[in-house]
MARGU-528156 format. One line per 4 residues: number of its first residue (from 1); for each residue z, y, x of C-alpha. Coordinates in steps of 0.2 Angstrom, whole numbers. Each point is the difference from the previous one (the first is absolute). Layout:
<nodes>
NUM) Z Y X  ...
</nodes>
This chain:
<nodes>
1) 383 188 518  8 -13 12  15 0 -11  -10 -4 -15
5) -9 -14 9  17 -8 5  6 1 -18  -16 -8 -6
9) 1 -14 13  19 -3 -5  -6 -1 -19  -13 -13 4
13) 12 -11 9  13 1 -14  -14 -4 -13  -5 -15 11
17) 18 -6 2  2 1 -19  -13 -13 -2  9 -17 -3
21) -14 -12 -3  -19 -3 2  -10 -7 -14  -12 -14 4
25) -15 -4 -10  -9 -16 0  -8 -13 -11  8 -17 -6
29) -9 -15 -7  4 -4 -18  -4 -16 -9  -12 -2 -14
33) 7 -1 -17  -7 -18 -2  0 -12 14  -18 -7 1
37) 1 -18 6  -3 0 19  -14 -13 -2  -11 13 -10
41) -10 8 14  -14 7 -10  -3 6 -18  -14 6 -11
45) 3 14 -13  -9 -2 -16  -3 12 -14  5 -9 -16
49) 5 15 -10  -8 3 -17  -9 17 -1  12 14 -5
53) -10 12 -12  12 8 -12  -3 16 -9  18 6 1
57) 4 -2 19  1 19 3  12 10 -11  5 19 1
61) 16 6 -8  -2 19 -1  16 9 -7  5 -16 -9
65) -17 -3 -8  -9 -17 6  -18 1 3  -12 -14 6
69) -11 5 14  -18 -4 1  -2 -18 5  -1 -2 19
73) -3 -18 5  3 -6 18  -10 -16 1  4 -2 18
77) 19 1 -2  3 -18 4  -13 0 14  9 15 8
81) 17 -9 0  -7 -16 8  -10 9 13  15 10 5
85) 11 -15 0  -12 -9 12  -1 15 11  19 0 2
89) 2 -19 2  -13 1 14  9 14 8  16 -9 1
93) -8 -17 6  13 -11 -8  -14 -12 -7  -13 -6 12
97) -14 4 -13  -1 9 -16  -15 0 -11  -6 8 -16
101) -10 -10 -13  -13 11 -6  -2 -8 -17  9 7 -15
105) 7 -16 -9  6 8 -16  -14 10 -8  -1 9 -16
109) -14 -12 -6  9 -16 2  18 3 5  16 5 -8
113) 16 10 6  12 -10 11  -11 -15 1  4 -11 15
117) -12 -8 12  -3 -18 -3  5 -13 13  -19 -3 4
121) -2 19 3  15 1 12  -6 -15 10  -18 6 0
125) 4 17 6  12 -6 13  -12 -12 7  -14 13 0
129) 11 11 12  9 -14 8  17 8 -4  18 -7 -3
133) 4 11 -15  -8 11 -14  8 16 -5  -6 4 -18
137) 0 17 -8  2 -5 -18  2 17 -8  -2 18 5
141) 4 15 -12  2 18 2  6 16 -10  2 18 2
145) 12 12 -9  -1 19 3  14 10 -7  0 19 -2
149) 16 10 -4  2 18 -4  14 7 11  -2 18 -7
153) -5 8 16  -12 -14 5  -7 -17 -4  7 -15 9
157) -12 -15 0  2 -18 6  -12 -14 2  5 -18 1
161) -12 -14 4  7 -17 -2  -8 -17 3  5 -18 -3
165) -7 -15 10  3 -18 -3  -1 -12 15  1 -18 3
169) 0 -9 17  -8 -18 -2  0 -14 12  -17 -5 5
173) 3 -18 1  12 -4 -14  -6 15 -11  18 3 -5
177) 7 18 -2  11 4 15  4 18 -6  -3 11 -15
181) 4 19 -1  -3 15 -11  -2 15 11  4 17 -8
185) -4 17 10  -1 18 -5  -7 16 9  7 17 -5
189) -6 18 1  7 16 -6  -4 18 0  3 17 -8
193) -11 14 -6  -2 16 -11  -10 -10 -13  -3 -18 -4
197) -17 -1 9  8 7 16  15 -12 -1  -12 -15 0
201) -13 7 12  6 -9 15  1 -17 -7  -13 -13 5
205) -13 -5 -13  5 -15 -11  -12 -12 9  6 6 18
209) 18 -2 -5  -3 -17 -6  -9 -5 15  13 7 11
213) 13 -10 -9  -10 -16 2  -1 3 19  19 3 0
217) 3 -16 -10  -10 -10 12  8 7 16  18 -2 -6
221) -3 -17 -8  -1 -7 18  18 2 2  3 -14 -13
225) -10 -13 11  2 5 18  13 8 11  -1 19 3
229) 7 13 11  12 13 -6  7 16 9  19 1 3
233) 12 12 8  14 -4 11  14 11 6  6 -2 19
237) 15 11 4  -1 8 17  16 11 0  18 -1 -4
241) 7 -3 17  -7 -2 18  -3 -19 -2  -12 4 -14
245) -10 12 11  0 -13 14  -6 -13 -12  -14 11 -6
249) -6 2 18  0 -18 3  -10 -2 -16  -13 13 5
253) -2 -11 16  -4 -15 -12  16 -8 6  7 -6 -16
257) 13 -12 7  9 13 9  0 12 -15  7 -15 -10
261) 14 -2 12  5 18 -2  -1 -1 -19  11 -16 0
265) 13 9 11  0 15 -12  2 -12 -15  15 -8 9
269) 9 16 5  -6 14 -11  6 8 -16  -7 -6 -17
273) -14 13 1  -5 -5 17  1 -19 -5  -12 4 -14
277) -12 8 10  0 -13 14  -1 -14 -12  -15 9 -8
281) -9 1 17  4 -19 4  -7 -5 -17  -16 10 3
285) -2 -8 17  3 -17 -7  -14 3 -13  -12 5 14
289) 4 -16 9  -4 -10 -16  18 -5 -2  1 4 -18
293) 16 -10 -4  10 9 14  -8 17 -5  6 -3 -18
297) 18 -4 6  1 15 11  -7 12 -14  14 -6 -11
301) 13 3 14  -8 18 1  2 2 -19  18 -6 1
305) 5 12 14  -8 15 -9  9 -5 -16  17 1 10
309) -3 18 2  3 3 -19  -3 16 -8  1 10 17
313) -14 -10 7  -18 5 0  -8 -5 -16  -17 0 7
317) 5 -13 14  8 -11 -13  -15 0 -11  -12 -3 15
321) 10 -15 6  0 -7 -18  -19 2 -1  -2 -8 17
325) 11 -15 -5  -10 -2 -16  -17 0 8  5 -12 14
329) 7 -12 -13  -18 1 -8  -8 -2 17  11 -16 3
333) -6 -7 -16  -18 6 2  -1 -9 17  3 -17 -8
337) -13 4 -13  -12 6 13  3 -16 10  -6 -10 -15
341) -15 11 -3  -6 -2 18  4 -19 0  14 1 12
345) 13 -15 -3  16 6 -7  15 -7 10
</nodes>
């Protein structure tokens, strides 16, 4: 029994010693796709979409045969998009205030598709809410395709719900268009079953699927206008020689500077693999300090060192170093864009 316990302990130690790196998980701030002028502190979202009431929005393709499904109209599609967008913008707190104008400005009685708001309407709405800009939803369309295939032993079914929204951001003072964009998104489900009915039984109803798509489109469109957080992974090497182990101990004590000294020593005196690992760690440490240019440079040194190993090197390490360098280049560029979006002077 004692002999087995000793063997187990030795095995655990060996397994632990084989672990060469830890993976750090954290969120990084990414810029919006469009840089809203920093003087715009408040906006109002307006439903200017002409009602979408087609009789062929929902289609089924069963073993190659197209069938138009019973008409299911979702009159609240544009409302769902706008409400979810406001909720997401409120959550991110980039704008001081976000309002929704409750009036539908492009009705079936007097409107027409893709009709723009007039200058007088833009000024009146912005004055009503005392905002700097108006975000107009000028169109919102949806459609569903259910596809059923006979796979001999079972039926394979898919459900795609797609939507298109057309947006325009308008200056509340000059009424000029600052930004225009066509948003396209799709949600997807699939399932299998012994017969056709079973294969589609788990799909949401056409109306529920369309509303879910609207919520998704509203939530994700916020990325176009305001910065957002994105999860990333970073590899930190903790083994390779005694200096890596000592550096990991300093890091666990939150003494980053001492760990960096040891990594620098390894980079100066180690072999190519040790250089690659040390440079990787310094890059991650520089990123944590907000020194993105230095982080990018050290990540490239890591990539170069791992490349020197050639075919006998660890392919996983080379790929990881390349991905780190690529993402840090992106972060370096992102930071400049974020500075603009937060109104920080660019030197």
